[in-house]
N, C-alpha and C positions, 0 to 999 in steps of 0.2 A: 715728495716730502724730503726736506733737507735734514741731515743728521744733526742732533743736538750737539753743541760744542762741548768738549770735555770739561768737567769741573776743574777749576784751578787746584793744583796739588799743594796741600799745606802740610809741611813736615811737622810732626808732633813727636818729639823724642820721648821714648818710653821711660818708665821708672822701674827700677829693680824692686822686687818684692819677695820676701822670704816665703810667702804663702799666698795662694789665691784660690777662691772657690772653684771646684771641679778640676783643679790641676794638682798632680801628685807631688811636684817638686817646686823649686823656686821658679819665679815667673818674671816676665816683663809686662808691665801693665800701663794702661792709659785710662784716665777717668772717663767713664762713659759720657758724662755730661759735657766734657770738652769736645769729644768727637761729635756728639750730637749737635752742639752749638755750631761747629764748623760746617757740618752737613746742612743744617737749617739755613745757614748763610750762603749756601750754594757751592761750598768747597768739598774737596775730597780729602779727608784726613788720612795722612800717610804715617803710620806708626813706625817710627824710626829706631832701629836697634842701636843702643848707645855704646858703640865700639869704634875703634880706629879713628880717634880724633884727627890724626894726621891726614885722613882721607875725606874730611868733612867737605872741603870745597868741591871735590868731584862728586860726592854723594848728593850734595844739595843742588848741583847743577841742573838736575831734572825737576826741581821743585819751584813753585811760583811764590811761595811765602813760607813763613816759619811761625809756629806757635810754641814758645818756650814755657812749659807749664810749671806748676808748683811741685813741691816735693820736700825731701829732708833738708837739713841745714848744709850750707856751703862751708867747707873747712875754712876757719878764720885766716889761715896763712895766705889765702888767695886775695885777701884784702889787707895784708900787712900786719896781722896780729898773731903773736906766737902762742899766747895762752888760750886754752879752750875753756869756755864756760861750762859749768856742770850740767846745764840744761840742754846742751847740744844733743841732737838725735839724728839717727839715720844718715850720718856722714859717710859718704862713699867716694873714694878717690877716683874710681873709674867713671862714675856718674859726673863728678865735678869736672874732670878733664874734658869729657864729651860736651857738656853744656857750655863750658867756657869757650871751647873751639867753635861751637855752633853760633854763639853770640858774636864772637869776634868776626867770623866770616860773614854772617848776615849783615852786620853793621858796615863792614868794609866794602861789601859787594852791593850795598843798597837794596838787599832783598827785604821785602816787607816783613816786619817782625813785630809780633805781639808777645809781650813778656808778662806772665802772670805770677804773682807772689814770689816764689823762689826765683822765677825767671827774671823779674825786675832786679832782684838782688844780685844775680849773676851778671847782668848787664852793668850794674853799678860797679861791681868789682872789676870787670873788664875795662871800664873807663877810668879806673883808679880811685873809685870811691870806697867808703867804709860802711860797715853795718854795726848796729847795736846788737850784740850777741843775745841779749835777752831784755825784754820790756817788762816793766812792772807798773800797772797791770798789763798783761799781754792781751792780744786781740784774737784769742782762740774762741770759737763759737760766739762771735760777736757780729751783730747786724747793726750798723750805725749809719748816720748821715755823713756824707762826704761833700765838702764844698769844692766846686769846680771853678778854676780860674777862667773868667770870660776871655773870649778871643782865641782860645787854644783849640787844638785838634780835638781833644776830649770834649770840650764844650760844644763843638760843632756836631760831634757824634751824638752826645747825650741830648742836646737841645734844651738842657736845663742847668740851672746854677747849682743844684744840689741833687745828688743821687743817693740811693740807698744801697750800701755795700755789704756783702756777706763776706766776713773775714775769718781766716784761720791762720794766724801767724804769731810767733813770739819774738821775731826779729823784724828789723826795719832799717831803711837807709838812715845812716847817721850823717856823713858828709857825702854829697853827690859828686859823682865822677865828672870828668871833663865833658862839657857840652850838655849835660843833663839838666833839665829845668823842671822844678816842681810845678805841677798843674792841678793838684788836688790835695786837700788836707782833711784829716779827721779833726774833731773838736779838741783833741789833746795835742794837736800840732804834728802828728805823725804824717809824713809824706805818703800819700795814698796813690799818686800817679806821677809819672814823669814823661817828658818828651825830649827829643834831641834837637838842640839848636845847631843848625848848620850841617845836619847829616845829609847823606846822599840819597837816602830812601825813607820810606814810611816807617815810623817807629812809635809805639806806645807801650808803656809799662804801667801796669796797675798792681797795687799791693794786695788788693782784695781778690776774690774768686768770682768773676762775673758769670762763670758757668753754673754756679750754684742756683741762680735764679733766672738764667737766660731763657728757660722754657716758658716762663710766665711774665717776665719783665722785659718789655720791648727795648728799654734803654740798655740793658745788659746784653741782649742779643745783638743790638746794633754795633757793639764793639767787634764782635766776630764777623758780622756781615761786612763791616767796613774793611777789615783785613782781607777778606775774600775778594771784595770788589776791587781793591787796590792791586791785589795779586793778579787778578784777571786782566786788568788794564796793563800791568807791567809786563805780562807775558806775551802781549800782542806784538 
């Protein structure tokens, strides 16, 4: 009997947390739903310590793909805005520096990259785009339809012209960075997904949280499975 091939290693940067159940002090956490979605898709989620951004290239060299997750707000200076909106929350310079470094390297190296919520916003900033610091009304605790542009990578994955998205965000892309193309929109015009035109590798950014419903919605799970499949092919 031949040994099963190892699962593709998907880097999943952790998030800093001031508290976590069963831990006495501050913690580094990953949403269980994200790790489970990668695992169901055939990948090995690698919880990555967010430190030493200068070493990101060597640290990611062992990985087959990257999942840049949601989290707190990105400091606005990273997209050229000096003033901080009063609604900003959980801004962390160490987290920002690490996520930005991960996004830059993954895009430059052509490493398969799925960016979720904050992850999409980080990629947009890396490519020179800007964010709306606060939306009114925001998309916290919102489940709504998202129209998918035909002929796109997302349309191929979803197999549908409209998907149901579980959202939790109060910020969104305002101007898109170089090469980023909008491929899905909410009814209010919010850009809900982007792809990269002319990139060297596989990239998809979604503003919603597909992990929320991936356990019951095959369309949402397909996003993670596609990342793992591409990462597996890229590593051969």
